[in-house]
VOVOKOL-302144 format. One record per atom (N, C-alpha, C): residue number from 1; residue in one letter; chain; atom name; x, y, z. Coordinates in steps of 0.1 Angstrom, whole numbers, plus 5000, padded with zeros to 4 digits. Layout:
BEGIN
<node NUM,A,A,CA,<X,Y,Z>>
...
END
This chain:
BEGIN
<node 1,M,A,N,<8830,1656,5174>>
<node 1,M,A,CA,<8831,1651,5160>>
<node 1,M,A,C,<8818,1656,5153>>
<node 2,A,A,N,<8820,1664,5142>>
<node 2,A,A,CA,<8809,1669,5134>>
<node 2,A,A,C,<8805,1658,5124>>
<node 3,F,A,N,<8797,1648,5129>>
<node 3,F,A,CA,<8794,1637,5121>>
<node 3,F,A,C,<8780,1631,5125>>
<node 4,N,A,N,<8773,1627,5115>>
<node 4,N,A,CA,<8760,1621,5118>>
<node 4,N,A,C,<8757,1611,5106>>
<node 5,E,A,N,<8747,1603,5108>>
<node 5,E,A,CA,<8743,1593,5098>>
<node 5,E,A,C,<8741,1599,5084>>
<node 6,G,A,N,<8735,1610,5084>>
<node 6,G,A,CA,<8732,1617,5071>>
<node 6,G,A,C,<8745,1620,5064>>
<node 7,T,A,N,<8755,1625,5071>>
<node 7,T,A,CA,<8768,1629,5066>>
<node 7,T,A,C,<8775,1616,5060>>
<node 8,F,A,N,<8774,1606,5068>>
<node 8,F,A,CA,<8781,1593,5064>>
<node 8,F,A,C,<8774,1588,5051>>
<node 9,Y,A,N,<8761,1588,5051>>
<node 9,Y,A,CA,<8754,1584,5039>>
<node 9,Y,A,C,<8758,1592,5027>>
<node 10,K,A,N,<8759,1605,5028>>
<node 10,K,A,CA,<8762,1614,5017>>
<node 10,K,A,C,<8777,1611,5012>>
<node 11,I,A,N,<8786,1609,5021>>
<node 11,I,A,CA,<8800,1605,5017>>
<node 11,I,A,C,<8800,1593,5009>>
<node 12,I,A,N,<8792,1583,5013>>
<node 12,I,A,CA,<8791,1570,5005>>
<node 12,I,A,C,<8785,1572,4992>>
<node 13,Q,A,N,<8774,1580,4991>>
<node 13,Q,A,CA,<8767,1583,4979>>
<node 13,Q,A,C,<8776,1590,4969>>
<node 14,D,A,N,<8783,1600,4974>>
<node 14,D,A,CA,<8792,1608,4966>>
<node 14,D,A,C,<8804,1599,4961>>
<node 15,T,A,N,<8809,1591,4969>>
<node 15,T,A,CA,<8820,1582,4965>>
<node 15,T,A,C,<8816,1573,4954>>
<node 16,W,A,N,<8804,1566,4956>>
<node 16,W,A,CA,<8800,1557,4946>>
<node 16,W,A,C,<8797,1564,4933>>
<node 17,A,A,N,<8790,1576,4933>>
<node 17,A,A,CA,<8787,1583,4921>>
<node 17,A,A,C,<8799,1588,4914>>
<node 18,S,A,N,<8809,1593,4921>>
<node 18,S,A,CA,<8820,1599,4914>>
<node 18,S,A,C,<8830,1588,4909>>
<node 19,T,A,N,<8831,1577,4917>>
<node 19,T,A,CA,<8841,1567,4914>>
<node 19,T,A,C,<8836,1557,4904>>
<node 20,L,A,N,<8823,1553,4906>>
<node 20,L,A,CA,<8817,1542,4898>>
<node 20,L,A,C,<8806,1546,4889>>
<node 21,G,A,N,<8800,1557,4892>>
<node 21,G,A,CA,<8788,1561,4884>>
<node 21,G,A,C,<8776,1554,4889>>
<node 22,F,A,N,<8776,1548,4901>>
<node 22,F,A,CA,<8765,1540,4906>>
<node 22,F,A,C,<8757,1549,4916>>
<node 23,Q,A,N,<8744,1546,4917>>
<node 23,Q,A,CA,<8736,1552,4927>>
<node 23,Q,A,C,<8735,1543,4939>>
<node 24,V,A,N,<8733,1549,4951>>
<node 24,V,A,CA,<8732,1542,4964>>
<node 24,V,A,C,<8719,1545,4970>>
<node 25,E,A,N,<8713,1535,4975>>
<node 25,E,A,CA,<8700,1537,4982>>
<node 25,E,A,C,<8701,1529,4995>>
<node 26,R,A,N,<8693,1533,5005>>
<node 26,R,A,CA,<8692,1526,5018>>
<node 26,R,A,C,<8684,1513,5015>>
<node 27,A,A,N,<8688,1502,5022>>
<node 27,A,A,CA,<8683,1489,5020>>
<node 27,A,A,C,<8681,1482,5033>>
<node 28,E,A,N,<8672,1488,5042>>
<node 28,E,A,CA,<8671,1482,5055>>
<node 28,E,A,C,<8667,1468,5056>>
<node 29,S,A,N,<8659,1463,5046>>
<node 29,S,A,CA,<8654,1450,5046>>
<node 29,S,A,C,<8662,1439,5039>>
<node 30,M,A,N,<8673,1444,5032>>
<node 30,M,A,CA,<8681,1434,5025>>
<node 30,M,A,C,<8691,1428,5035>>
<node 31,A,A,N,<8692,1415,5034>>
<node 31,A,A,CA,<8702,1407,5042>>
<node 31,A,A,C,<8715,1406,5035>>
<node 32,L,A,N,<8726,1408,5043>>
<node 32,L,A,CA,<8739,1407,5037>>
<node 32,L,A,C,<8747,1397,5046>>
<node 33,P,A,N,<8748,1385,5041>>
<node 33,P,A,CA,<8755,1375,5049>>
<node 33,P,A,C,<8770,1378,5051>>
<node 34,V,A,N,<8775,1376,5063>>
<node 34,V,A,CA,<8789,1379,5066>>
<node 34,V,A,C,<8798,1369,5060>>
<node 35,V,A,N,<8794,1356,5059>>
<node 35,V,A,CA,<8803,1345,5055>>
<node 35,V,A,C,<8808,1347,5041>>
<node 36,D,A,N,<8800,1350,5032>>
<node 36,D,A,CA,<8804,1351,5018>>
<node 36,D,A,C,<8809,1365,5014>>
<node 37,A,A,N,<8807,1375,5022>>
<node 37,A,A,CA,<8810,1389,5019>>
<node 37,A,A,C,<8825,1391,5018>>
<node 38,F,A,N,<8828,1401,5010>>
<node 38,F,A,CA,<8842,1407,5009>>
<node 38,F,A,C,<8842,1418,5020>>
<node 39,I,A,N,<8851,1418,5028>>
<node 39,I,A,CA,<8852,1428,5039>>
<node 39,I,A,C,<8866,1435,5038>>
<node 40,V,A,N,<8866,1448,5037>>
<node 40,V,A,CA,<8878,1456,5037>>
<node 40,V,A,C,<8877,1467,5047>>
<node 41,R,A,N,<8888,1470,5054>>
<node 41,R,A,CA,<8888,1480,5065>>
<node 41,R,A,C,<8899,1489,5063>>
<node 42,V,A,N,<8897,1501,5067>>
<node 42,V,A,CA,<8908,1512,5068>>
<node 42,V,A,C,<8908,1517,5082>>
<node 43,G,A,N,<8919,1515,5089>>
<node 43,G,A,CA,<8921,1520,5103>>
<node 43,G,A,C,<8923,1535,5103>>
<node 44,I,A,N,<8918,1540,5114>>
<node 44,I,A,CA,<8919,1555,5117>>
<node 44,I,A,C,<8926,1556,5131>>
<node 45,S,A,N,<8937,1563,5131>>
<node 45,S,A,CA,<8943,1564,5144>>
<node 45,S,A,C,<8949,1578,5147>>
<node 46,G,A,N,<8950,1581,5159>>
<node 46,G,A,CA,<8954,1595,5163>>
<node 46,G,A,C,<8945,1600,5174>>
<node 47,A,A,N,<8940,1612,5172>>
<node 47,A,A,CA,<8932,1618,5182>>
<node 47,A,A,C,<8918,1611,5183>>
<node 48,W,A,N,<8915,1603,5173>>
<node 48,W,A,CA,<8903,1594,5173>>
<node 48,W,A,C,<8908,1581,5167>>
<node 49,D,A,N,<8904,1570,5174>>
<node 49,D,A,CA,<8908,1556,5170>>
<node 49,D,A,C,<8896,1548,5166>>
<node 50,G,A,N,<8897,1543,5154>>
<node 50,G,A,CA,<8886,1534,5149>>
<node 50,G,A,C,<8889,1529,5135>>
<node 51,E,A,N,<8879,1526,5128>>
<node 51,E,A,CA,<8880,1520,5115>>
<node 51,E,A,C,<8867,1522,5107>>
<node 52,V,A,N,<8869,1522,5094>>
<node 52,V,A,CA,<8857,1522,5085>>
<node 52,V,A,C,<8858,1509,5078>>
<node 53,C,A,N,<8847,1502,5077>>
<node 53,C,A,CA,<8846,1489,5071>>
<node 53,C,A,C,<8836,1488,5060>>
<node 54,L,A,N,<8840,1482,5048>>
<node 54,L,A,CA,<8830,1480,5037>>
<node 54,L,A,C,<8828,1465,5037>>
<node 55,R,A,N,<8816,1461,5037>>
<node 55,R,A,CA,<8812,1447,5036>>
<node 55,R,A,C,<8803,1446,5024>>
<node 56,C,A,N,<8807,1438,5014>>
<node 56,C,A,CA,<8801,1438,5001>>
<node 56,C,A,C,<8798,1424,4996>>
<node 57,S,A,N,<8786,1423,4991>>
<node 57,S,A,CA,<8782,1410,4985>>
<node 57,S,A,C,<8790,1407,4973>>
<node 58,P,A,N,<8793,1394,4971>>
<node 58,P,A,CA,<8802,1390,4959>>
<node 58,P,A,C,<8797,1395,4946>>
<node 59,P,A,N,<8783,1395,4943>>
<node 59,P,A,CA,<8779,1400,4930>>
<node 59,P,A,C,<8782,1415,4928>>
<node 60,L,A,N,<8780,1423,4938>>
<node 60,L,A,CA,<8783,1437,4938>>
<node 60,L,A,C,<8798,1440,4937>>
<node 61,A,A,N,<8806,1432,4945>>
<node 61,A,A,CA,<8820,1433,4945>>
<node 61,A,A,C,<8826,1431,4931>>
<node 62,R,A,N,<8821,1421,4924>>
<node 62,R,A,CA,<8826,1417,4911>>
<node 62,R,A,C,<8822,1429,4901>>
<node 63,L,A,N,<8810,1434,4902>>
<node 63,L,A,CA,<8806,1445,4894>>
<node 63,L,A,C,<8815,1458,4896>>
<node 64,I,A,N,<8818,1460,4909>>
<node 64,I,A,CA,<8827,1472,4912>>
<node 64,I,A,C,<8840,1470,4905>>
<node 65,A,A,N,<8846,1458,4907>>
<node 65,A,A,CA,<8859,1455,4900>>
<node 65,A,A,C,<8858,1456,4885>>
<node 66,A,A,N,<8847,1451,4879>>
<node 66,A,A,CA,<8845,1452,4865>>
<node 66,A,A,C,<8846,1467,4860>>
<node 67,V,A,N,<8839,1475,4867>>
<node 67,V,A,CA,<8838,1490,4863>>
<node 67,V,A,C,<8852,1496,4866>>
<node 68,T,A,N,<8858,1493,4877>>
<node 68,T,A,CA,<8871,1499,4880>>
<node 68,T,A,C,<8882,1494,4871>>
<node 69,F,A,N,<8883,1482,4867>>
<node 69,F,A,CA,<8894,1476,4859>>
<node 69,F,A,C,<8889,1474,4844>>
<node 70,R,A,N,<8877,1477,4841>>
<node 70,R,A,CA,<8872,1475,4827>>
<node 70,R,A,C,<8873,1461,4822>>
<node 71,V,A,N,<8868,1452,4831>>
<node 71,V,A,CA,<8868,1438,4827>>
<node 71,V,A,C,<8854,1433,4829>>
<node 72,E,A,N,<8851,1421,4823>>
<node 72,E,A,CA,<8838,1415,4825>>
<node 72,E,A,C,<8837,1411,4840>>
<node 73,S,A,N,<8825,1413,4846>>
<node 73,S,A,CA,<8824,1410,4860>>
<node 73,S,A,C,<8827,1395,4863>>
<node 74,E,A,N,<8823,1386,4854>>
<node 74,E,A,CA,<8826,1372,4857>>
<node 74,E,A,C,<8841,1369,4857>>
<node 75,K,A,N,<8849,1378,4850>>
<node 75,K,A,CA,<8863,1375,4849>>
<node 75,K,A,C,<8871,1383,4859>>
<node 76,A,A,N,<8864,1391,4868>>
<node 76,A,A,CA,<8871,1398,4878>>
<node 76,A,A,C,<8877,1388,4888>>
<node 77,E,A,N,<8890,1389,4891>>
<node 77,E,A,CA,<8896,1380,4900>>
<node 77,E,A,C,<8896,1387,4914>>
<node 78,N,A,N,<8898,1378,4924>>
<node 78,N,A,CA,<8898,1383,4938>>
<node 78,N,A,C,<8907,1395,4941>>
<node 79,E,A,N,<8919,1394,4935>>
<node 79,E,A,CA,<8929,1405,4937>>
<node 79,E,A,C,<8923,1419,4931>>
<node 80,E,A,N,<8917,1418,4920>>
<node 80,E,A,CA,<8910,1430,4914>>
<node 80,E,A,C,<8899,1435,4923>>
<node 81,I,A,N,<8891,1425,4927>>
<node 81,I,A,CA,<8879,1429,4936>>
<node 81,I,A,C,<8884,1436,4949>>
<node 82,L,A,N,<8894,1430,4955>>
<node 82,L,A,CA,<8899,1436,4968>>
<node 82,L,A,C,<8906,1449,4965>>
<node 83,D,A,N,<8913,1451,4954>>
<node 83,D,A,CA,<8919,1464,4951>>
<node 83,D,A,C,<8908,1475,4949>>
<node 84,A,A,N,<8898,1471,4942>>
<node 84,A,A,CA,<8887,1481,4939>>
<node 84,A,A,C,<8880,1484,4952>>
<node 85,L,A,N,<8877,1474,4960>>
<node 85,L,A,CA,<8870,1477,4973>>
<node 85,L,A,C,<8879,1485,4983>>
<node 86,S,A,N,<8892,1482,4982>>
<node 86,S,A,CA,<8901,1489,4991>>
<node 86,S,A,C,<8902,1504,4987>>
<node 87,E,A,N,<8902,1507,4974>>
<node 87,E,A,CA,<8902,1521,4970>>
<node 87,E,A,C,<8889,1528,4974>>
<node 88,L,A,N,<8878,1522,4973>>
<node 88,L,A,CA,<8865,1528,4977>>
<node 88,L,A,C,<8866,1531,4992>>
<node 89,T,A,N,<8870,1521,5000>>
<node 89,T,A,CA,<8870,1522,5015>>
<node 89,T,A,C,<8880,1533,5019>>
<node 90,H,A,N,<8891,1534,5012>>
<node 90,H,A,CA,<8901,1545,5015>>
<node 90,H,A,C,<8896,1559,5012>>
<node 91,I,A,N,<8888,1560,5001>>
<node 91,I,A,CA,<8882,1573,4997>>
<node 91,I,A,C,<8872,1577,5008>>
<node 92,I,A,N,<8864,1567,5012>>
<node 92,I,A,CA,<8854,1570,5023>>
<node 92,I,A,C,<8861,1575,5036>>
<node 93,G,A,N,<8872,1567,5039>>
<node 93,G,A,CA,<8880,1571,5051>>
<node 93,G,A,C,<8886,1584,5050>>
<node 94,G,A,N,<8891,1588,5038>>
<node 94,G,A,CA,<8897,1601,5036>>
<node 94,G,A,C,<8887,1612,5038>>
<node 95,N,A,N,<8875,1610,5033>>
<node 95,N,A,CA,<8864,1620,5035>>
<node 95,N,A,C,<8860,1621,5050>>
<node 96,L,A,N,<8859,1610,5057>>
<node 96,L,A,CA,<8856,1610,5071>>
<node 96,L,A,C,<8867,1617,5079>>
<node 97,K,A,N,<8879,1615,5075>>
<node 97,K,A,CA,<8891,1621,5082>>
<node 97,K,A,C,<8889,1635,5085>>
<node 98,A,A,N,<8884,1643,5076>>
<node 98,A,A,CA,<8882,1657,5078>>
<node 98,A,A,C,<8872,1661,5089>>
<node 99,L,A,N,<8863,1651,5092>>
<node 99,L,A,CA,<8853,1654,5102>>
<node 99,L,A,C,<8857,1649,5116>>
<node 100,L,A,N,<8868,1642,5117>>
<node 100,L,A,CA,<8872,1637,5130>>
<node 100,L,A,C,<8882,1646,5137>>
<node 101,P,A,N,<8883,1645,5151>>
<node 101,P,A,CA,<8893,1653,5158>>
<node 101,P,A,C,<8907,1650,5152>>
<node 102,Q,A,N,<8914,1661,5151>>
<node 102,Q,A,CA,<8928,1660,5145>>
<node 102,Q,A,C,<8939,1660,5155>>
<node 103,P,A,N,<8950,1654,5152>>
<node 103,P,A,CA,<8954,1648,5140>>
<node 103,P,A,C,<8950,1633,5140>>
<node 104,V,A,N,<8946,1628,5128>>
<node 104,V,A,CA,<8944,1614,5126>>
<node 104,V,A,C,<8951,1610,5112>>
<node 105,I,A,N,<8954,1597,5112>>
<node 105,I,A,CA,<8960,1592,5099>>
<node 105,I,A,C,<8952,1579,5096>>
<node 106,L,A,N,<8952,1576,5083>>
<node 106,L,A,CA,<8946,1564,5078>>
<node 106,L,A,C,<8956,1553,5076>>
<node 107,S,A,N,<8952,1541,5078>>
<node 107,S,A,CA,<8961,1529,5075>>
<node 107,S,A,C,<8958,1526,5061>>
<node 108,F,A,N,<8967,1517,5056>>
<node 108,F,A,CA,<8964,1511,5043>>
<node 108,F,A,C,<8952,1502,5044>>
<node 109,P,A,N,<8944,1500,5034>>
<node 109,P,A,CA,<8933,1491,5034>>
<node 109,P,A,C,<8938,1477,5037>>
<node 110,A,A,N,<8929,1469,5044>>
<node 110,A,A,CA,<8932,1455,5046>>
<node 110,A,A,C,<8920,1447,5044>>
<node 111,H,A,N,<8922,1435,5038>>
<node 111,H,A,CA,<8911,1426,5036>>
<node 111,H,A,C,<8909,1418,5048>>
<node 112,L,A,N,<8897,1416,5053>>
<node 112,L,A,CA,<8895,1408,5065>>
<node 112,L,A,C,<8887,1395,5062>>
<node 113,D,A,N,<8891,1385,5069>>
<node 113,D,A,CA,<8884,1372,5069>>
<node 113,D,A,C,<8871,1374,5075>>
<node 114,P,A,N,<8860,1371,5069>>
<node 114,P,A,CA,<8846,1373,5074>>
<node 114,P,A,C,<8844,1367,5088>>
<node 115,E,A,N,<8849,1355,5090>>
<node 115,E,A,CA,<8847,1348,5103>>
<node 115,E,A,C,<8855,1355,5114>>
<node 116,K,A,N,<8867,1359,5111>>
<node 116,K,A,CA,<8875,1366,5121>>
<node 116,K,A,C,<8869,1380,5124>>
<node 117,W,A,N,<8865,1387,5114>>
<node 117,W,A,CA,<8859,1400,5116>>
<node 117,W,A,C,<8847,1399,5125>>
<node 118,A,A,N,<8838,1389,5123>>
<node 118,A,A,CA,<8826,1388,5131>>
<node 118,A,A,C,<8830,1385,5146>>
<node 119,R,A,N,<8841,1378,5149>>
<node 119,R,A,CA,<8845,1375,5162>>
<node 119,R,A,C,<8851,1387,5169>>
<node 120,T,A,N,<8856,1397,5162>>
<node 120,T,A,CA,<8863,1409,5168>>
<node 120,T,A,C,<8853,1421,5171>>
<node 121,T,A,N,<8840,1419,5168>>
<node 121,T,A,CA,<8831,1431,5170>>
<node 121,T,A,C,<8831,1436,5184>>
<node 122,A,A,N,<8834,1427,5194>>
<node 122,A,A,CA,<8834,1431,5208>>
<node 122,A,A,C,<8844,1442,5211>>
<node 123,Q,A,N,<8854,1443,5203>>
<node 123,Q,A,CA,<8865,1453,5205>>
<node 123,Q,A,C,<8862,1466,5199>>
<node 124,R,A,N,<8850,1468,5193>>
<node 124,R,A,CA,<8846,1480,5186>>
<node 124,R,A,C,<8833,1485,5191>>
<node 125,Q,A,N,<8831,1498,5191>>
<node 125,Q,A,CA,<8818,1504,5193>>
<node 125,Q,A,C,<8813,1509,5180>>
<node 126,T,A,N,<8801,1506,5176>>
<node 126,T,A,CA,<8795,1510,5164>>
<node 126,T,A,C,<8791,1525,5165>>
<node 127,V,A,N,<8797,1533,5157>>
<node 127,V,A,CA,<8793,1547,5156>>
<node 127,V,A,C,<8782,1549,5146>>
<node 128,C,A,N,<8783,1542,5135>>
<node 128,C,A,CA,<8773,1543,5124>>
<node 128,C,A,C,<8774,1531,5115>>
<node 129,Q,A,N,<8763,1525,5112>>
<node 129,Q,A,CA,<8763,1513,5103>>
<node 129,Q,A,C,<8751,1515,5093>>
<node 130,L,A,N,<8754,1515,5081>>
<node 130,L,A,CA,<8744,1516,5070>>
<node 130,L,A,C,<8743,1504,5062>>
<node 131,T,A,N,<8731,1499,5060>>
<node 131,T,A,CA,<8729,1488,5051>>
<node 131,T,A,C,<8723,1494,5038>>
<node 132,L,A,N,<8730,1492,5027>>
<node 132,L,A,CA,<8727,1499,5015>>
<node 132,L,A,C,<8726,1490,5003>>
<node 133,Q,A,N,<8722,1495,4992>>
<node 133,Q,A,CA,<8722,1487,4980>>
<node 133,Q,A,C,<8726,1496,4968>>
<node 134,S,A,N,<8732,1490,4959>>
<node 134,S,A,CA,<8736,1497,4946>>
<node 134,S,A,C,<8735,1487,4935>>
<node 135,E,A,N,<8730,1491,4924>>
<node 135,E,A,CA,<8727,1482,4913>>
<node 135,E,A,C,<8719,1470,4917>>
<node 136,G,A,N,<8710,1472,4927>>
<node 136,G,A,CA,<8701,1461,4932>>
<node 136,G,A,C,<8708,1451,4941>>
<node 137,K,A,N,<8721,1454,4945>>
<node 137,K,A,CA,<8728,1444,4953>>
<node 137,K,A,C,<8732,1450,4966>>
<node 138,P,A,N,<8732,1442,4977>>
<node 138,P,A,CA,<8735,1448,4990>>
<node 138,P,A,C,<8749,1450,4994>>
<node 139,F,A,N,<8752,1460,5002>>
<node 139,F,A,CA,<8765,1462,5009>>
<node 139,F,A,C,<8762,1470,5021>>
<node 140,A,A,N,<8773,1470,5030>>
<node 140,A,A,CA,<8771,1478,5042>>
<node 140,A,A,C,<8784,1485,5045>>
<node 141,V,A,N,<8783,1497,5050>>
<node 141,V,A,CA,<8795,1505,5054>>
<node 141,V,A,C,<8793,1508,5069>>
<node 142,S,A,N,<8804,1506,5077>>
<node 142,S,A,CA,<8803,1508,5091>>
<node 142,S,A,C,<8815,1517,5096>>
<node 143,L,A,N,<8812,1525,5105>>
<node 143,L,A,CA,<8823,1533,5112>>
<node 143,L,A,C,<8823,1528,5127>>
<node 144,F,A,N,<8834,1523,5131>>
<node 144,F,A,CA,<8836,1518,5144>>
<node 144,F,A,C,<8846,1526,5152>>
<node 145,Q,A,N,<8844,1528,5164>>
<node 145,Q,A,CA,<8854,1534,5173>>
<node 145,Q,A,C,<8860,1523,5182>>
<node 146,R,A,N,<8873,1523,5183>>
<node 146,R,A,CA,<8879,1513,5192>>
<node 146,R,A,C,<8875,1516,5206>>
<node 147,K,A,N,<8871,1505,5213>>
<node 147,K,A,CA,<8868,1506,5228>>
<node 147,K,A,C,<8881,1508,5235>>
<node 148,S,A,N,<8881,1517,5245>>
<node 148,S,A,CA,<8893,1519,5253>>
<node 148,S,A,C,<8896,1507,5262>>
<node 149,C,A,N,<8909,1504,5263>>
<node 149,C,A,CA,<8914,1494,5271>>
<node 149,C,A,C,<8921,1501,5283>>
<node 150,P,A,N,<8923,1494,5294>>
<node 150,P,A,CA,<8929,1500,5306>>
<node 150,P,A,C,<8944,1505,5303>>
<node 151,H,A,N,<8950,1498,5294>>
<node 151,H,A,CA,<8964,1502,5291>>
<node 151,H,A,C,<8966,1513,5280>>
<node 152,Q,A,N,<8955,1516,5274>>
<node 152,Q,A,CA,<8955,1527,5263>>
<node 152,Q,A,C,<8957,1541,5269>>
<node 153,R,A,N,<8962,1550,5261>>
<node 153,R,A,CA,<8963,1564,5266>>
<node 153,R,A,C,<8950,1570,5268>>
<node 154,E,A,N,<8949,1580,5276>>
<node 154,E,A,CA,<8936,1587,5278>>
<node 154,E,A,C,<8935,1598,5268>>
END
C-alpha cells in the first residue's frame, strides 16, 4: 500500500479546502470526546478490508452542514449534518481507494452511534489516526484495517 500519514493528511486537507473552503491543521492537544461526536464511516472491501471514519465535534459538524447546505449553523438539522459529513467521508475514501491494493469498493456512508463505535475498536487495527482542527474546532479522521478472523479468506 503506497500510503503514509503525510498522504492521509494531504487528502484530508485537499478535501476540506476544495469542498468547504476550510483550512485543516494538526491539533495533537485538542480533546475530542467520543460521546457527543458525530461519527460517519465508509467501509472499504475487496483486496483490502477496512474503513475510514470521520469523528467530528458538534460545533464543527454544524458549520460543515451550514456551508454545504447554505443554512445558518444553528438551524442545521441532524439529517443535514450527517449528509454533509457522509459526503466528506466518502470523498476521503474515494481518494484513499486509489492508494489501496485493487480491486476495492466503498460502501455507502453510515452514521455510527458513538458508544457502539467505541466498543467495536477491538475488531479494527489502526492504520492511521489524525487529530485535526478546522475553524478552531476539533475533528479526527481514522483509517482502520479489519483484523483477520479465522473464518475470513486469506
